[in-house]
C-alpha positions as CSV (number, residue, x, y, z in Angstrom):
1,X,-246.9,229.2,-132.2
2,X,-246.3,231.2,-129.0
3,X,-244.4,228.4,-127.2
4,X,-241.7,227.9,-129.8
5,X,-239.1,230.0,-128.0
6,X,-239.2,228.4,-124.6
7,X,-236.7,225.7,-123.5
8,X,-238.5,222.4,-123.1
9,X,-239.2,221.2,-119.6
10,X,-239.2,217.6,-118.5
11,X,-242.0,217.0,-116.0
12,X,-242.5,213.6,-114.6
13,X,-245.5,212.6,-112.4
14,X,-245.2,209.6,-110.1
15,X,-247.3,208.1,-107.3
16,X,-248.9,205.0,-106.1
17,X,-251.3,203.1,-108.4
18,X,-254.8,204.5,-108.4
19,X,-254.0,208.0,-107.0
20,X,-254.9,209.7,-110.3
21,X,-251.8,210.2,-112.4
22,X,-253.8,209.6,-115.6
23,X,-256.6,211.9,-114.4
24,X,-254.0,214.7,-113.8
25,X,-252.4,214.2,-117.2
26,X,-255.7,214.3,-119.0
27,X,-256.9,217.4,-117.2
28,X,-253.6,219.2,-117.9
29,X,-253.9,218.1,-121.6
30,X,-257.3,219.8,-121.7
31,X,-255.9,223.0,-120.2
32,X,-253.0,223.2,-122.7
33,X,-254.9,222.1,-125.8
34,X,-253.9,225.4,-127.4
35,X,-250.3,224.3,-127.4
36,X,-251.4,221.3,-129.6
37,X,-249.7,218.5,-127.6
38,X,-249.0,215.1,-129.1
39,X,-248.9,211.8,-127.3
40,X,-251.1,209.2,-125.6
41,X,-252.7,208.0,-122.4
42,X,-253.6,204.6,-121.0
43,X,-257.0,203.4,-120.0
44,X,-258.0,200.3,-118.1
45,X,-260.0,197.6,-119.9
46,X,-262.6,196.2,-117.5
47,X,-265.0,193.3,-117.8
48,X,-267.6,192.6,-115.1
49,X,-265.7,195.1,-112.8
50,X,-262.4,193.3,-113.1
51,X,-259.4,194.9,-114.9
52,X,-258.3,192.6,-117.7
53,X,-256.0,194.9,-119.7
54,X,-254.9,198.3,-120.8
55,X,-255.7,200.2,-124.0
56,X,-253.8,203.3,-125.3
57,X,-255.3,206.3,-127.1
58,X,-253.5,209.0,-128.9
59,X,-254.6,212.7,-129.0
60,X,-255.5,212.0,-132.6
61,X,-258.0,209.4,-131.4
62,X,-256.1,206.3,-132.5
63,X,-256.6,203.3,-130.1
64,X,-254.8,200.0,-129.5
65,X,-254.5,197.3,-126.9
66,X,-251.3,197.5,-125.0
67,X,-251.8,194.5,-122.7
68,X,-254.5,192.0,-121.9
69,X,-255.1,188.8,-120.1
70,X,-256.6,187.2,-123.1
71,X,-254.0,187.9,-125.8
72,X,-251.1,185.7,-126.8
73,X,-247.7,187.2,-126.6
74,X,-244.1,186.6,-125.6
75,X,-244.0,189.4,-123.1
76,X,-245.7,189.3,-119.7
77,X,-246.0,191.7,-116.8
78,X,-248.0,190.1,-114.0
79,X,-251.2,188.5,-115.4
80,X,-251.0,190.6,-118.6
81,X,-249.5,189.8,-121.9
82,X,-248.0,192.8,-123.6
83,X,-248.4,193.4,-127.3
84,X,-245.0,195.0,-128.1
85,X,-245.4,194.8,-131.9
86,X,-248.9,196.4,-131.7
87,X,-247.6,199.1,-129.3
88,X,-244.8,200.0,-131.7
89,X,-247.2,200.2,-134.6
90,X,-249.3,202.5,-132.5
91,X,-246.3,204.7,-131.8
92,X,-245.5,204.8,-135.5
93,X,-249.0,206.1,-136.2
94,X,-248.6,209.2,-133.9
95,X,-247.7,212.4,-135.6
96,X,-244.8,213.2,-133.3
97,X,-243.2,215.7,-135.7
98,X,-239.9,217.5,-135.1
99,X,-241.5,220.7,-134.0
100,X,-241.6,222.0,-130.5
101,X,-245.2,221.0,-129.6
102,X,-245.3,219.5,-126.1
103,X,-245.5,215.8,-125.7
104,X,-247.7,214.1,-123.1
105,X,-247.2,210.4,-122.4
106,X,-249.1,208.3,-119.9
107,X,-247.0,206.3,-119.0
108,X,-243.3,205.4,-118.8
109,X,-243.9,202.1,-117.1
110,X,-242.7,198.5,-117.1
111,X,-245.0,197.4,-119.9
112,X,-244.1,200.3,-122.2
113,X,-240.4,200.0,-121.5
114,X,-240.4,196.5,-122.9
115,X,-240.4,198.2,-126.3
116,X,-237.0,199.3,-127.6
117,X,-238.8,201.8,-129.9
118,X,-240.5,203.4,-126.9
119,X,-237.2,203.7,-124.9
120,X,-235.6,205.3,-128.0
121,X,-238.5,207.8,-128.2
122,X,-238.2,208.7,-124.5
123,X,-234.4,209.1,-124.9
124,X,-234.9,211.4,-127.9
125,X,-237.5,213.5,-126.1
126,X,-235.3,213.8,-123.0
127,X,-232.5,215.1,-125.1
128,X,-234.7,217.5,-127.1
129,X,-235.9,221.1,-126.5
130,X,-239.5,219.8,-126.4
131,X,-241.5,220.0,-123.2
132,X,-242.4,216.5,-122.0
133,X,-245.1,215.7,-119.4
134,X,-245.2,212.0,-118.6
135,X,-246.4,209.8,-115.8
136,X,-243.7,207.4,-114.6
137,X,-243.8,204.3,-112.5
138,X,-243.3,204.8,-108.8
139,X,-240.9,201.9,-108.8
140,X,-239.1,200.7,-111.8
141,X,-235.9,199.2,-113.3
142,X,-232.6,201.1,-113.7
143,X,-233.9,202.9,-116.8
144,X,-237.0,204.3,-115.1
145,X,-235.1,205.2,-111.9
146,X,-232.4,206.9,-114.0
147,X,-235.0,209.1,-115.7
148,X,-236.4,210.2,-112.4
149,X,-232.9,211.1,-111.1
150,X,-232.0,213.3,-114.1
151,X,-231.0,216.9,-113.1
152,X,-233.2,218.4,-115.8
153,X,-236.4,216.6,-114.5
154,X,-239.1,218.2,-112.5
155,X,-240.4,215.1,-110.5
156,X,-243.7,215.4,-108.7
157,X,-245.1,212.8,-106.4
158,X,-248.9,213.0,-106.3
159,X,-251.5,211.6,-104.0
160,X,-255.2,212.1,-103.8
161,X,-254.7,215.1,-101.4
162,X,-252.5,217.1,-103.8
163,X,-253.8,216.1,-107.3
164,X,-256.1,219.0,-107.8
165,X,-253.4,221.6,-106.9
166,X,-250.9,219.8,-109.1
167,X,-253.1,220.3,-112.1
168,X,-252.6,224.0,-112.1
169,X,-248.9,223.8,-111.1
170,X,-248.1,221.3,-113.9
171,X,-250.1,223.4,-116.5
172,X,-248.0,226.5,-115.5
173,X,-244.8,224.4,-115.8
174,X,-245.8,223.3,-119.2
175,X,-246.4,226.9,-120.3
176,X,-243.1,228.0,-118.8
177,X,-244.5,230.1,-116.0
178,X,-242.1,230.6,-113.2
179,X,-243.5,230.2,-109.7
180,X,-242.5,232.6,-107.0
181,X,-241.9,231.8,-103.3
């Protein structure tokens, strides 16, 4: 594969809720499909126009519920109960591999970080030569804030006004293209 020689980049996307972080990640994923990325994204679960939970879907098409107002569970973020065990089974089902295919994760947030397995995965990816593109909570605990402060991280704050321009920039960063000027 053409990208196997490059050093992996760590690209984190943050911004206020609703600005389009997931849209950006999904659009970039479409543009870099030839690099065969692995990972997942989050989608809202809505009922009668109201958000009642979050589902997760892998690039291989596997789906699971991450959090919901109507599930039982020990872990809670706001009005949502988080299914940590189901999330960890979902993570186990993704073909992460040990190759250098890029990883795309939506998102590194409070719900996901309740999982020790997820944190270990993020730590492993951050220490690896793989390129990682991930959305990350605008505000978070010490773990999330520490990831954003790492010297090897390219942290982008997006808003509705710069999202479209960021799609091309992030694609280039994932491909290892150096910008001039």
